[in-house]
C-alpha positions as CSV (number, residue, x, y, z in Angstrom):
1,X,-33.2,3.5,-16.9
2,X,-31.6,0.5,-18.6
3,X,-28.9,1.1,-21.1
4,X,-28.4,-0.8,-24.3
5,X,-25.8,-3.6,-23.9
6,X,-23.1,-3.7,-26.6
7,X,-20.3,-6.2,-27.1
8,X,-16.8,-4.7,-26.8
9,X,-15.9,-6.1,-30.2
10,X,-18.8,-4.0,-31.7
11,X,-17.6,-0.7,-30.3
12,X,-13.9,-1.1,-29.9
13,X,-10.9,-2.6,-31.7
14,X,-9.1,-5.0,-29.3
15,X,-5.3,-4.9,-29.6
16,X,-2.7,-7.3,-28.1
17,X,0.8,-6.2,-27.3
18,X,4.2,-7.8,-27.6
19,X,7.8,-7.6,-26.3
20,X,11.0,-7.1,-28.5
21,X,13.8,-9.5,-27.7
22,X,15.5,-8.4,-24.5
23,X,19.1,-9.4,-25.4
24,X,19.0,-7.3,-28.6
25,X,20.3,-3.9,-27.3
26,X,19.3,-2.0,-30.5
27,X,15.6,-2.7,-29.7
28,X,15.7,-0.7,-26.5
29,X,16.2,2.8,-25.2
30,X,14.5,4.3,-28.1
31,X,11.6,6.9,-28.3
32,X,8.5,4.7,-28.4
33,X,6.8,4.4,-25.0
34,X,6.3,0.7,-24.1
35,X,4.0,-0.2,-21.2
36,X,3.8,-3.2,-18.9
37,X,1.0,-3.9,-16.4
38,X,3.3,-2.8,-13.4
39,X,3.5,0.7,-15.0
40,X,-0.2,1.1,-14.2
41,X,0.0,0.0,-10.6
42,X,0.5,3.3,-8.9
43,X,-1.3,5.7,-11.2
44,X,-3.3,8.3,-9.3
45,X,-5.3,9.5,-12.4
46,X,-7.0,7.6,-15.2
47,X,-4.3,8.8,-17.6
48,X,-0.8,7.6,-18.5
49,X,1.5,10.1,-20.2
50,X,4.7,8.1,-20.6
51,X,6.4,4.8,-19.9
52,X,9.6,4.0,-17.9
53,X,10.8,1.9,-20.9
54,X,11.0,2.9,-24.5
55,X,11.7,0.8,-27.6
56,X,13.3,1.8,-30.9
57,X,11.7,1.6,-34.3
58,X,13.7,-1.6,-34.9
59,X,12.4,-3.1,-31.7
60,X,8.8,-2.1,-32.8
61,X,9.3,-3.7,-36.2
62,X,10.7,-6.9,-34.7
63,X,7.6,-7.9,-32.8
64,X,3.8,-7.7,-33.0
65,X,3.2,-4.9,-30.6
66,X,0.9,-2.1,-32.0
67,X,1.3,1.7,-31.6
68,X,-2.0,2.7,-29.9
69,X,-3.5,6.0,-30.8
70,X,-4.0,8.4,-27.9
71,X,-7.3,8.0,-25.9
72,X,-7.1,4.2,-26.2
73,X,-8.0,2.3,-23.0
74,X,-5.1,0.1,-21.8
75,X,-6.4,-3.0,-20.0
76,X,-4.0,-5.5,-18.5
77,X,-5.2,-9.0,-19.3
78,X,-2.9,-11.0,-17.1
79,X,-0.5,-10.6,-14.1
80,X,-2.9,-9.1,-13.1
81,X,-6.2,-8.7,-14.9
82,X,-7.9,-5.3,-14.6
83,X,-5.3,-2.6,-14.4
84,X,-6.5,0.4,-16.5
85,X,-5.3,3.6,-18.1
86,X,-6.0,6.0,-20.9
87,X,-2.9,7.0,-22.9
88,X,-2.5,10.7,-23.7
89,X,0.3,10.0,-26.3
90,X,0.8,7.2,-28.8
91,X,2.4,4.2,-27.1
92,X,2.5,0.4,-27.3
93,X,2.3,-2.4,-24.7
94,X,3.7,-5.8,-23.9
95,X,1.7,-9.0,-24.3
96,X,0.1,-8.5,-20.9
97,X,-2.6,-6.2,-22.4
98,X,-5.8,-6.4,-24.4
99,X,-6.1,-2.7,-25.2
100,X,-9.2,-1.1,-26.5
101,X,-9.4,1.5,-29.3
102,X,-13.0,2.9,-29.0
103,X,-15.0,3.9,-32.1
104,X,-16.8,7.2,-32.4
105,X,-19.8,5.9,-30.3
106,X,-17.7,5.4,-27.1
107,X,-16.1,8.0,-24.8
108,X,-12.7,6.8,-23.6
109,X,-13.2,8.0,-20.0
110,X,-16.6,6.4,-19.8
111,X,-15.2,3.1,-21.0
112,X,-12.4,3.4,-18.4
113,X,-14.8,3.8,-15.5
114,X,-17.1,1.1,-17.0
115,X,-14.3,-1.4,-17.1
116,X,-13.2,-0.4,-13.6
117,X,-16.8,-1.1,-12.4
118,X,-16.6,-4.5,-14.2
119,X,-13.2,-5.5,-12.9
120,X,-14.4,-8.3,-10.7
121,X,-16.3,-9.8,-13.6
122,X,-13.4,-9.4,-15.9
123,X,-11.1,-11.2,-13.4
124,X,-13.6,-14.1,-13.2
125,X,-13.3,-14.6,-17.0
126,X,-9.5,-15.3,-16.7
127,X,-8.4,-18.8,-17.6
128,X,-5.1,-20.7,-17.3
129,X,-3.2,-22.8,-14.8
130,X,0.0,-21.0,-14.2
131,X,-1.7,-17.5,-14.1
132,X,-5.1,-16.3,-15.1
133,X,-5.4,-14.5,-18.4
134,X,-8.5,-13.1,-20.2
135,X,-8.3,-13.9,-23.9
136,X,-9.1,-11.6,-26.9
137,X,-11.9,-14.0,-27.9
138,X,-13.5,-13.9,-24.4
139,X,-13.1,-10.1,-24.0
140,X,-14.6,-9.4,-27.4
141,X,-17.9,-11.0,-26.2
142,X,-18.1,-8.9,-23.0
143,X,-21.1,-6.6,-23.1
144,X,-21.0,-3.0,-21.6
145,X,-24.0,-0.7,-21.0
146,X,-23.8,2.0,-23.6
147,X,-26.0,5.1,-23.4
148,X,-25.8,8.0,-25.8
149,X,-22.4,9.7,-26.2
150,X,-23.8,12.8,-24.4
151,X,-24.9,10.7,-21.4
152,X,-21.5,8.8,-21.4
153,X,-19.7,12.2,-21.1
154,X,-22.0,13.3,-18.3
155,X,-21.4,10.1,-16.3
156,X,-17.7,10.2,-17.0
157,X,-17.5,13.8,-15.8
158,X,-19.2,13.0,-12.5
159,X,-17.1,9.9,-11.8
160,X,-13.9,11.7,-12.8
161,X,-14.6,14.5,-10.3
162,X,-15.4,12.0,-7.6
163,X,-12.2,10.0,-8.5
164,X,-10.1,13.2,-8.3
165,X,-11.4,13.9,-4.8
166,X,-10.5,10.5,-3.5
167,X,-7.1,10.8,-5.1
168,X,-6.5,14.1,-3.3
169,X,-7.4,12.5,-0.1
170,X,-5.0,9.6,-0.8
171,X,-2.3,12.1,-1.5
172,X,-3.0,14.0,1.7
173,X,-2.7,10.8,3.8
174,X,0.5,10.0,2.1
175,X,1.8,13.5,2.8
176,X,1.1,13.1,6.5
177,X,3.0,9.8,6.5
178,X,6.0,11.4,4.7
179,X,5.7,14.4,7.1
180,X,6.5,12.2,10.1
181,X,9.8,11.1,8.6
182,X,10.6,14.6,7.5
183,X,10.0,16.0,11.0
184,X,12.2,13.1,12.5
185,X,15.1,14.0,10.2
186,X,14.7,17.7,10.8
187,X,14.9,17.3,14.6
188,X,17.4,14.5,14.9
189,X,19.2,14.3,11.6
190,X,20.0,11.2,9.6
191,X,20.8,8.3,12.1
192,X,23.2,6.8,9.6
193,X,25.4,9.9,9.5
194,X,24.6,11.2,13.0
195,X,25.6,14.7,11.8
196,X,24.3,16.2,15.1
197,X,26.8,14.0,17.0
198,X,24.4,12.4,19.4
199,X,26.0,9.9,21.8
200,X,25.9,6.3,20.5
201,X,24.3,3.5,22.6
202,X,23.7,-0.1,21.9
203,X,20.1,-1.3,22.2
204,X,21.1,-3.3,25.3
205,X,22.2,-0.1,27.0
206,X,18.9,1.6,26.6
207,X,16.8,-1.3,27.9
208,X,15.4,-1.5,31.3
209,X,17.5,-3.3,34.0
210,X,14.8,-5.9,34.5
211,X,16.0,-9.4,34.0
212,X,13.8,-10.1,31.0
213,X,13.8,-6.6,29.4
214,X,15.1,-8.1,26.1
215,X,13.6,-11.4,25.3
216,X,12.6,-13.6,22.4
217,X,9.5,-15.8,22.5
218,X,9.7,-19.4,23.9
219,X,11.4,-22.0,21.8
220,X,10.8,-25.7,21.0
221,X,8.1,-27.5,22.8
222,X,7.3,-24.8,25.3
223,X,4.5,-23.3,23.1
224,X,2.7,-25.9,21.0
225,X,-0.6,-25.5,19.4
226,X,-2.0,-28.2,21.6
227,X,-1.6,-25.7,24.5
228,X,-4.0,-23.2,22.8
229,X,-7.3,-22.5,24.4
230,X,-10.4,-20.5,23.4
231,X,-9.8,-17.7,25.9
232,X,-7.2,-16.7,28.4
233,X,-3.8,-15.0,27.9
234,X,-3.1,-13.9,24.4
235,X,-0.3,-15.1,22.2
236,X,1.2,-12.2,20.1
237,X,3.1,-13.0,16.9
238,X,4.2,-11.6,13.6
239,X,0.6,-11.3,12.3
240,X,-0.1,-8.5,14.9
241,X,3.2,-6.7,14.4
242,X,3.2,-6.8,10.6
243,X,-0.3,-5.2,10.8
244,X,0.8,-3.0,13.6
245,X,-2.5,-3.9,15.3
246,X,-2.2,-5.9,18.5
247,X,-6.0,-6.3,18.7
248,X,-5.8,-8.7,15.8
249,X,-5.7,-12.5,16.3
250,X,-7.2,-14.9,18.8
251,X,-4.7,-17.4,20.0
252,X,-4.6,-17.9,23.8
253,X,-3.1,-20.0,26.5
254,X,-4.4,-20.7,30.0
255,X,-3.1,-19.2,33.2
256,X,-0.9,-22.1,34.1
257,X,0.9,-22.0,30.8
258,X,1.1,-18.2,31.0
259,X,2.8,-18.4,34.4
260,X,5.3,-20.9,33.1
261,X,6.2,-18.5,30.3
262,X,6.0,-15.2,32.2
263,X,9.5,-14.2,31.1
264,X,7.9,-13.7,27.7
265,X,5.0,-11.5,28.9
266,X,4.5,-8.1,27.4
267,X,3.7,-4.8,29.1
268,X,2.6,-1.3,28.0
269,X,5.3,0.5,26.2
270,X,7.3,-2.6,25.1
271,X,8.7,-2.6,21.7
272,X,7.8,-5.8,19.7
273,X,10.1,-6.7,16.8
274,X,9.5,-9.5,14.2
275,X,12.6,-11.7,13.8
276,X,12.0,-14.1,10.9
277,X,11.2,-13.6,7.2
278,X,9.3,-10.3,7.4
279,X,11.8,-9.1,10.0
280,X,12.2,-5.7,11.4
281,X,8.5,-4.8,11.7
282,X,7.8,-3.0,14.9
283,X,4.9,-2.3,17.2
284,X,4.5,-0.6,20.5
285,X,2.3,-2.3,23.2
286,X,-0.4,0.3,23.9
287,X,-1.8,1.2,27.3
288,X,-4.8,-1.0,26.8
289,X,-3.9,-4.5,25.7
290,X,-4.8,-8.1,26.5
291,X,-2.2,-9.6,28.9
292,X,-0.2,-12.2,27.1
293,X,3.1,-13.4,25.8
294,X,5.1,-13.2,22.5
295,X,5.7,-16.3,20.3
296,X,9.1,-17.4,19.0
297,X,9.0,-15.1,16.0
298,X,9.0,-12.0,18.1
299,X,11.2,-10.3,20.6
300,X,10.3,-7.6,23.1
301,X,12.3,-4.8,24.5
302,X,11.3,-3.1,27.7
303,X,12.9,0.3,27.7
304,X,14.6,2.6,30.2
305,X,12.2,5.5,29.5
306,X,14.5,7.9,31.3
307,X,16.8,7.4,28.3
308,X,14.6,6.6,25.3
309,X,10.9,6.8,24.5
310,X,9.1,3.9,22.7
311,X,7.8,6.1,19.9
312,X,11.2,7.6,19.2
313,X,12.9,4.2,19.2
314,X,10.3,2.8,16.9
315,X,10.8,5.6,14.3
316,X,14.6,5.3,14.7
317,X,14.5,1.5,14.1
318,X,12.3,2.1,11.0
319,X,14.8,4.6,9.6
320,X,16.7,3.5,6.5
321,X,20.1,3.8,8.2
322,X,19.3,1.6,11.1
323,X,17.4,-0.9,8.8
324,X,20.5,-1.1,6.7
325,X,22.5,-1.9,9.9
326,X,20.1,-4.7,10.8
327,X,20.0,-6.1,7.2
328,X,23.8,-6.2,7.2
329,X,23.9,-8.5,10.2
330,X,20.8,-10.6,9.5
331,X,21.4,-14.2,8.6
332,X,19.6,-17.1,7.2
333,X,19.2,-19.5,4.3
334,X,15.8,-19.1,2.6
335,X,14.7,-16.4,5.0
336,X,16.5,-13.5,6.6
337,X,16.7,-13.9,10.4
338,X,17.6,-11.6,13.3
339,X,17.9,-12.6,16.9
340,X,18.2,-11.1,20.4
341,X,22.0,-11.2,20.2
342,X,22.0,-9.2,17.0
343,X,19.4,-6.6,18.2
344,X,21.2,-6.1,21.5
345,X,24.2,-4.8,19.7
346,X,22.6,-2.6,17.2
347,X,24.0,0.9,17.7
348,X,21.7,4.0,17.8
349,X,22.3,7.7,18.2
350,X,20.5,8.9,21.3
351,X,19.3,12.6,21.6
352,X,18.2,14.1,24.9
353,X,15.0,12.9,26.4
354,X,13.4,16.3,26.2
355,X,14.0,16.5,22.5
356,X,12.4,13.1,22.1
357,X,9.3,14.3,24.1
358,X,9.0,17.3,21.8
359,X,9.1,14.9,18.8
360,X,6.4,12.6,20.3
361,X,4.1,15.6,20.9
362,X,4.6,16.8,17.3
363,X,3.9,13.3,16.1
364,X,0.6,13.2,18.1
365,X,-0.5,16.4,16.3
366,X,0.4,14.9,12.9
367,X,-1.3,11.6,13.7
368,X,-4.5,13.5,14.8
369,X,-4.7,15.3,11.5
370,X,-3.8,12.1,9.6
371,X,-6.7,10.3,11.3
372,X,-9.1,13.0,10.0
373,X,-7.6,12.8,6.6
374,X,-8.1,9.0,6.6
375,X,-11.8,9.6,7.6
376,X,-12.2,11.9,4.6
377,X,-10.5,9.3,2.4
378,X,-13.0,6.7,3.6
379,X,-15.9,9.0,2.9
380,X,-14.6,9.9,-0.6
381,X,-13.9,6.2,-1.4
382,X,-17.4,5.3,-0.3
383,X,-18.9,8.1,-2.4
384,X,-16.9,7.1,-5.5
385,X,-17.9,3.4,-5.2
386,X,-21.6,4.4,-4.7
387,X,-21.5,6.6,-7.8
388,X,-19.7,3.9,-9.8
389,X,-22.4,1.4,-9.0
390,X,-25.2,3.8,-9.8
391,X,-23.7,5.1,-13.0
392,X,-23.8,1.8,-15.0
393,X,-27.2,0.8,-13.6
394,X,-28.7,3.9,-15.1
395,X,-29.4,5.4,-11.7
396,X,-27.1,8.5,-11.8
397,X,-29.9,11.0,-12.4
398,X,-29.7,13.6,-9.7
399,X,-26.6,15.4,-11.0
400,X,-27.1,18.4,-8.7
401,X,-27.3,16.2,-5.6
402,X,-24.2,14.3,-6.7
403,X,-22.2,17.5,-7.2
404,X,-23.3,18.7,-3.8
405,X,-22.1,15.5,-2.2
406,X,-18.8,15.7,-3.9
407,X,-18.5,19.4,-2.9
408,X,-18.7,18.4,0.8
409,X,-15.8,16.0,0.3
410,X,-13.9,18.5,-1.8
411,X,-14.2,21.2,0.9
412,X,-12.9,18.7,3.5
413,X,-9.9,17.9,1.3
414,X,-9.0,21.6,0.8
415,X,-9.4,22.3,4.5
416,X,-7.0,19.5,5.5
417,X,-4.6,20.6,2.8
418,X,-4.4,24.0,4.5
419,X,-4.0,22.3,7.9
420,X,-1.0,20.3,6.5
421,X,0.8,23.5,5.6
422,X,0.6,24.6,9.3
423,X,3.3,22.0,10.3
């Protein structure tokens, strides 16, 4: 079934926003919610109920912003194009919006999902050199498929249910991520305060006694791009550690060059730390990895595993207290930089190895459940995107089948929510 195409200007009033003068204090901290595009970034529902900033009546009167009635669709028109929300209370926006007030022929939730479906197209309509913006004139000519109001509500209800399922899965994955830190703090306490009075060691003291147990990558002319080959020994850099995925990347050196740089080679269990710019990112070399070396933007630590386990040290180095310690001693001009000398002297509390082992086992259990939750998230994301594509092509006919598919995902989410409570 093909739906009638209708211009947005024929079914909505398109409203721009504005910003009161920032230096005028009496314009701010009032009672009128005032929204910017960044306020829509982390919404986990289609709806926005309030705004971090509020303006006064004087601020409202001082500029051209408009008080949008509830159930308007807020559409960010620049920086970036395509953030969306439906307001549940009256609010106004800054100039980064072209908000839509639907007439009686348009359901707000349907319009929200329709514009989400069209996001790529809307982004392509942006113009400008400094940053892209979609103008009111261009947006007014955009056509949307518009079935009957009853059909709009049916489509919106199906998509809303699918959207809520994927949001539940996202929340579950986030809870597993937070649970790891919570368990760490419960077992070991806050590393910054060390309220459990664990003995303090410097990183240098928990490293292996091997000669090159703490080592940065080669400097200067030792590793030029002209030495790279198609296959051989892998070069590990920040791109792998930032992603926390050592399988990524395909830079290699031959065996002769590898032998000359063997002091920089990695082995299973090594901690890899980024040193420049995006510093402090950490990866653990897994059991199965491609033999290779680190580049100059990384350092490696081979640990004395009788004192400290790699997984424990990674989580410890990622804790806010230790990160603050690293940040306080990092140095650089345009980029923050840490080096081997700095990292050797970072002080850490060190609990007994058996307690570390218990933590690592608990972490494995959490990661196992998190992996299942991520699989459910992938399934629910795929389902939502499939339904989104079908909905506006007039192909969302089999409502019973759709609801059955969503029910499978919903059951999975509820099951995993129960599992989360077991930890």
